C-alpha positions as CSV (number, residue, x, y, z in Angstrom):
1,M,22.8,-5.2,13.3
2,L,18.9,-4.4,13.3
3,L,17.0,-1.4,12.9
4,Q,15.6,-1.7,16.3
5,L,18.9,-2.1,17.6
6,D,21.0,0.6,16.1
7,L,18.2,3.6,16.1
8,A,19.5,5.4,18.7
9,G,23.3,5.2,17.3
10,R,23.8,7.1,13.4
11,Q,21.3,9.6,13.6
12,Q,20.6,11.3,10.4
13,S,19.4,14.5,9.3
14,Q,17.4,14.0,6.5
15,G,14.0,16.6,7.2
16,N,15.8,19.7,4.7
17,R,17.0,16.7,2.0
18,Q,15.2,16.8,-1.5
19,K,14.9,14.5,-4.7
20,P,13.9,15.8,-7.2
21,G,-21.9,-6.3,-26.4
22,L,-21.9,-10.0,-27.1
23,A,-24.6,-11.9,-25.7
24,V,-25.1,-16.0,-24.9
25,A,-27.5,-18.2,-23.9
26,V,-25.7,-19.7,-20.9
27,P,-28.1,-21.9,-18.7
28,A,-29.4,-20.3,-16.0
29,P,-28.0,-21.4,-12.6
30,V,-30.9,-24.1,-11.0
31,D,-31.3,-24.8,-7.5
32,G,-32.5,-28.0,-9.2
33,D,-34.2,-30.9,-7.2
34,G,-34.2,-34.4,-5.9
35,L,-30.9,-37.0,-7.2
36,E,-30.0,-34.6,-9.1
37,A,-29.8,-32.1,-6.7
38,E,-28.6,-34.4,-3.4
39,M,-25.5,-35.8,-6.0
40,T,-24.5,-32.1,-6.7
41,A,-24.5,-31.0,-3.1
42,A,-22.9,-34.3,-2.0
43,R,-19.9,-33.7,-4.9
44,W,-18.9,-31.1,-4.7
45,A,-20.6,-28.1,-3.2
46,P,-19.6,-26.4,-0.1
47,V,-21.3,-27.6,3.0
48,A,-18.5,-25.5,5.0
49,M,-17.1,-22.6,4.5
50,P,-13.1,-23.7,3.3
51,P,-9.9,-23.7,6.0
52,W,-8.4,-20.9,4.4
53,R,-11.6,-18.1,5.0
54,S,-10.9,-18.1,8.7
55,S,-8.5,-14.9,9.8
56,D,-5.8,-17.9,11.4
57,T,-4.9,-19.2,8.4
58,R,-4.9,-15.6,6.7
59,Q,-2.9,-14.8,9.5
60,Q,-0.5,-17.8,8.6
61,S,-0.3,-16.7,4.9
62,Q,0.9,-13.6,6.3
63,G,3.4,-15.1,8.3
64,A,1.7,-16.0,11.6
65,C,1.6,-19.4,13.4
66,C,-1.3,-21.0,13.7
67,D,-1.1,-23.2,16.9
68,T,-2.5,-27.2,17.6
69,A,-6.2,-26.0,18.8
70,N,-6.3,-23.4,15.8
71,S,-4.7,-27.1,13.3
72,F,-7.1,-29.1,15.2
73,Q,-9.8,-26.7,13.9
74,A,-9.0,-27.1,10.6
75,S,-8.9,-30.3,10.2
76,R,-12.7,-30.3,11.4
77,T,-13.6,-28.2,8.3
78,M,-11.8,-29.7,6.1
79,A,-13.8,-32.6,7.1
80,E,-16.8,-30.9,6.4
81,I,-16.4,-29.9,3.2
82,S,-17.3,-31.9,-0.3
83,P,-15.0,-34.8,-1.3
84,L,-14.4,-33.2,-5.1
85,R,-13.4,-30.0,-2.6
86,R,-11.7,-31.6,-0.5
87,R,-9.5,-33.4,-3.0
88,M,-9.2,-30.7,-5.3
89,I,-7.8,-28.0,-2.2
90,E,-5.8,-31.5,-1.4
91,D,-4.1,-30.9,-4.5
92,M,-3.1,-26.8,-4.2
93,T,-1.7,-28.1,-0.8
94,V,0.7,-30.4,-2.1
95,R,2.2,-28.2,-4.7
96,N,2.2,-25.6,-2.2
97,L,0.2,-23.2,-4.0
98,S,-0.9,-19.7,-1.8
99,P,-4.3,-19.6,0.3
100,A,-4.9,-17.0,-2.2
101,T,-4.6,-18.7,-4.8
102,Q,-6.3,-21.6,-3.7
103,R,-9.2,-19.6,-2.9
104,S,-9.3,-18.2,-6.4
105,Y,-9.1,-21.3,-7.8
106,V,-11.9,-23.0,-5.6
107,N,-14.0,-20.0,-6.3
108,A,-13.5,-20.4,-9.6
109,V,-15.3,-23.5,-10.0
110,S,-17.4,-22.8,-7.5
111,K,-18.8,-20.0,-10.3
112,F,-18.3,-22.8,-12.9
113,S,-20.8,-26.0,-11.4
114,R,-23.5,-22.4,-10.0
115,V,-23.5,-21.6,-14.4
116,F,-24.9,-25.3,-14.8
117,G,-27.1,-25.9,-11.4
118,K,-24.3,-28.9,-12.0
119,S,-21.5,-31.0,-10.7
120,P,-18.3,-29.4,-12.3
121,D,-17.4,-33.3,-13.4
122,R,-20.1,-33.4,-15.1
123,L,-19.7,-30.7,-17.1
124,D,-17.4,-31.1,-20.4
125,L,-14.9,-29.1,-23.0
126,E,-18.2,-27.6,-24.8
127,D,-19.2,-26.4,-21.4
128,I,-16.1,-24.5,-20.8
129,H,-16.6,-23.1,-23.9
130,T,-20.2,-21.8,-23.3
131,F,-18.8,-20.8,-19.9
132,Q,-15.6,-18.7,-21.5
133,V,-18.3,-17.0,-23.5
134,H,-20.8,-16.0,-21.4
135,L,-17.3,-14.9,-18.7
136,I,-16.0,-12.3,-22.2
137,A,-19.7,-11.2,-22.5
138,T,-19.5,-10.1,-18.7
139,G,-17.1,-7.8,-19.8
140,L,-14.3,-9.5,-17.6
141,S,-10.6,-8.6,-17.4
142,W,-8.5,-10.6,-19.2
143,A,-6.2,-11.2,-16.3
144,T,-8.9,-12.5,-14.0
145,L,-10.8,-14.4,-17.0
146,N,-7.3,-16.3,-17.8
147,Q,-6.8,-16.9,-13.5
148,I,-10.1,-19.1,-14.0
149,V,-8.8,-21.0,-17.0
150,C,-6.1,-21.4,-14.8
151,A,-8.2,-23.1,-12.4
152,L,-10.4,-24.9,-14.7
153,R,-6.8,-26.1,-16.0
154,F,-6.6,-27.1,-12.3
155,F,-8.9,-28.6,-11.8
156,Y,-9.6,-30.6,-14.9
157,G,-6.2,-32.2,-15.2
158,I,-4.5,-32.7,-11.4
159,T,-7.9,-32.8,-9.9
160,L,-9.6,-35.2,-12.6
161,G,-6.8,-36.5,-13.8
162,H,-7.6,-35.8,-18.0
163,N,-4.9,-35.2,-19.1
164,D,-6.3,-34.5,-22.6
165,I,-8.6,-31.3,-21.2
166,P,-5.9,-28.6,-19.9
167,E,-4.3,-28.1,-23.4
168,R,-8.0,-28.0,-25.3
169,I,-8.8,-25.0,-22.9
170,P,-7.4,-21.8,-24.7
171,Y,-6.4,-19.1,-22.4
172,A,-6.9,-15.2,-23.2
173,R,-4.8,-13.0,-25.0
174,E,-4.5,-10.5,-23.1
175,P,-3.5,-6.7,-24.7
176,R,0.0,-5.8,-24.0
177,K,-0.2,-2.4,-22.3
178,L,2.9,0.1,-21.1
179,P,3.2,0.4,-17.3
180,I,2.6,4.1,-16.6
181,V,5.4,5.2,-14.7
182,L,5.7,8.2,-12.8
183,S,8.6,11.6,-13.1
184,T,11.5,11.8,-10.3
185,D,9.2,15.2,-9.6
186,E,6.7,13.7,-9.7
187,V,7.3,10.6,-6.9
188,V,8.0,14.0,-5.3
189,Q,4.8,15.3,-5.7
190,F,2.7,12.2,-5.0
191,L,4.4,10.7,-1.8
192,E,4.4,14.1,0.0
193,A,0.3,14.1,-0.5
194,V,0.1,10.2,0.8
195,P,-2.1,10.7,4.1
196,G,-0.9,9.5,7.9
197,L,2.3,9.0,8.8
198,K,2.3,4.9,8.1
199,A,0.7,5.2,4.4
200,R,3.2,7.2,3.6
201,V,6.5,5.5,4.2
202,A,4.5,2.4,4.1
203,L,4.6,3.8,-0.3
204,T,8.1,5.5,0.0
205,C,9.5,1.4,0.8
206,V,7.9,0.8,-1.7
207,Y,9.4,3.2,-4.6
208,S,12.7,2.7,-2.8
209,A,12.8,-1.5,-3.3
210,G,10.3,-1.9,-6.4
211,L,8.6,-3.9,-3.5
212,R,4.9,-4.5,-4.9
213,V,2.4,-4.0,-1.9
214,S,1.5,-7.0,-0.1
215,E,5.6,-7.1,0.5
216,V,5.4,-4.4,2.3
217,C,2.6,-4.5,4.4
218,G,4.5,-8.3,5.5
219,L,7.5,-6.8,6.2
220,K,8.5,-6.9,9.6
221,V,10.8,-4.7,12.2
222,E,13.7,-7.3,12.5
223,D,13.5,-7.7,8.2
224,I,15.2,-4.4,8.3
225,D,19.3,-5.2,8.3
226,S,21.0,-2.0,9.4
227,S,24.5,-3.6,9.3
228,R,24.0,-4.5,5.7
229,M,22.1,-2.2,4.0
230,V,19.4,-4.7,3.3
231,I,15.8,-5.6,3.2
232,H,14.5,-9.1,3.4
233,V,11.2,-9.9,1.6
234,R,10.1,-12.7,3.2
235,H,6.8,-13.8,0.7
236,G,7.6,-12.6,-2.1
237,K,5.3,-14.0,-5.3
238,G,4.9,-17.2,-5.7
239,G,5.7,-17.5,-1.7
240,K,9.6,-16.6,-2.9
241,A,12.0,-14.7,-1.0
242,R,14.6,-12.1,-1.4
243,Y,16.8,-9.6,-1.0
244,V,17.0,-6.0,-1.6
245,M,18.5,-2.6,-1.3
246,L,18.4,-0.3,2.4
247,S,19.0,3.0,0.9
248,S,20.6,5.5,3.5
249,E,17.6,7.7,2.8
250,L,14.9,4.9,3.3
251,L,16.9,4.2,6.5
252,G,17.4,8.0,8.2
253,I,13.4,7.2,7.5
254,L,12.6,4.6,8.6
255,R,14.4,5.8,12.1
256,S,12.3,8.7,12.1
257,Y,9.5,6.8,12.0
258,W,10.5,4.1,14.3
259,R,10.8,6.7,17.0
260,L,7.5,8.2,16.0
261,A,5.3,4.8,16.0
262,R,7.4,2.3,17.5
263,P,6.2,-0.6,15.8
264,N,6.6,-4.0,17.5
265,T,6.3,-7.2,15.2
266,F,5.5,-5.6,12.2
267,L,6.9,-2.6,11.0
268,F,3.5,-1.3,9.3
269,P,0.8,-2.9,12.1
270,G,-2.9,-3.1,11.4
271,R,-5.5,-1.9,13.8
272,S,-3.2,-4.5,16.4
273,S,0.7,-4.9,17.0
274,D,0.4,-8.2,16.1
275,T,-1.6,-7.5,12.7
276,P,-0.4,-6.0,9.6
277,V,-2.2,-3.3,7.7
278,A,-4.3,-4.8,4.9
279,P,-3.1,-3.6,1.9
280,N,-6.7,-2.0,0.6
281,V,-5.6,0.6,3.5
282,L,-2.1,1.8,1.2
283,N,-4.6,1.5,-1.7
284,A,-6.7,4.1,-0.2
285,A,-3.9,5.9,0.5
286,C,-2.9,5.8,-2.7
287,R,-5.9,7.2,-4.4
288,S,-6.2,10.0,-1.6
289,A,-2.8,10.9,-3.0
290,V,-4.1,10.8,-6.9
291,A,-6.6,13.6,-5.8
292,A,-4.6,16.0,-4.0
293,T,-1.5,16.0,-6.7
294,G,-4.6,15.6,-10.1
295,F,-3.2,13.2,-11.9
296,S,-4.0,13.0,-14.9
297,K,-2.2,9.0,-15.1
298,R,-4.2,6.3,-13.3
299,V,-2.0,5.9,-11.2
300,S,-2.2,3.1,-8.4
301,T,0.8,1.8,-6.1
302,H,2.0,-0.6,-8.4
303,T,3.1,2.5,-10.1
304,L,5.2,3.6,-7.8
305,R,7.2,-0.5,-9.0
306,H,6.9,0.2,-12.4
307,S,8.7,3.9,-12.0
308,F,11.4,2.3,-9.4
309,A,12.7,0.2,-12.4
310,T,12.2,2.0,-14.8
311,H,14.3,5.2,-13.2
312,L,17.2,2.6,-12.6
313,L,16.9,1.2,-15.8
314,E,17.5,4.9,-16.9
315,S,20.0,5.5,-14.3
316,G,21.9,2.3,-15.8
317,T,21.4,0.1,-13.9
318,D,21.8,-3.9,-15.6
319,I,18.7,-5.1,-16.6
320,R,19.4,-8.5,-14.4
321,I,20.4,-7.0,-11.4
322,I,17.0,-5.4,-12.2
323,Q,15.7,-8.1,-12.2
324,V,16.9,-10.2,-9.6
325,L,15.7,-6.7,-7.1
326,L,11.9,-7.1,-8.4
327,G,12.4,-10.9,-8.2
328,H,10.9,-12.4,-11.7
329,S,11.2,-15.8,-12.9
330,H,12.0,-14.1,-16.7
331,L,14.2,-11.4,-16.8
332,S,11.7,-11.1,-20.0
333,T,8.9,-9.6,-17.9
334,T,11.7,-6.9,-16.3
335,A,12.5,-6.5,-20.1
336,G,9.4,-4.5,-21.0
337,Y,10.7,-1.4,-18.7
338,T,13.0,-1.1,-22.4
339,Q,9.4,0.4,-24.2
340,V,9.2,2.8,-21.0
341,S,12.3,4.4,-20.2
342,T,12.9,7.7,-21.6
343,R,16.1,7.7,-21.5
344,T,16.8,5.0,-23.8
345,I,14.0,6.0,-26.5
346,C,15.6,9.3,-26.7
347,S,19.2,8.7,-27.1
348,T,18.7,6.3,-29.8
349,V,19.3,8.0,-32.9
350,S,16.9,7.6,-36.0
351,P,18.2,6.7,-39.5
352,L,16.2,10.1,-40.6
353,D,19.3,11.8,-38.7
354,R,21.9,10.2,-41.3
355,L,20.3,11.5,-44.5
356,K,21.0,14.7,-46.0
357,L,17.4,15.5,-47.0
358,Q,15.7,17.8,-47.5
359,V,11.7,18.0,-47.0
360,T,10.7,21.8,-46.5
361,P,11.8,25.2,-48.8
362,P,14.8,26.9,-48.1
363,E,14.2,29.7,-46.3
364,P,15.1,33.1,-48.4
């Protein structure tokens, strides 16, 4: 039985319960003129906005379906894009890359093209190397740098078919950082400081089930299965769906929230009932809660997901189960939480404890 079908029954009294500088000479972008400018514009520069920039397609990526008229309009827009860009978009579409990934890849290749003022198929490995050094000098994050590398690898390897080039475009070596984790008391303090009922309940879902912020935004009322006590995550990272547990505590909170907010389609609607709340709304609520609590830690919405995994690990949950709940493809990703699990660390006996050693003078 779905959440909205049994809200009237099984009411639980939850109100009283508490839980615990590098300078590099890079060619300046030029507008170009004459034949070179015409060739660049014809081969890469966009004549119209990419089709996924439309609001209809954004809604499709969030679970809404476009009708025939919208599909026809998208086809017309696609026809107005330059052939080279259109080919790259088609290559990404047939490989089922998400709209966000497509948008990121096209923006990266466009930026690469603008720096040198040439169509990207006229640029070689030396230009790519210069571009990477330029990006590092601008102070971009390692994650952004590697995303651009992925885009260039895809463009040269798939769209242009140069099989020897992608392997020669190196990834940036990302510094390994431990995730920030809140204690259970800090989680309670944080969630109680979140302003607004909708944001407070949504962020409670993030911690309760280890969801990503995009996943909790896309939840629908029908995804809450109270008969099986699971939550159906339909649009996870990489388009992968999964089930996560629905705690009885969270179910009671969601029932109270439903009686007050009465959501129809999306569990956490945005400005209109047929669109989900935007992730930046929850991120803003998170920042407000951090300011109210005065935490010195750099807390984000993803910190709740890190805390979920770490607290499960500390309570003895098998790491392979945590991997499934988080939707990780590789166990090595989940294994990183063993480095921040204080119970795991504290329960390890130091070899010093096995020695009979006197370092300080004996007390008189």
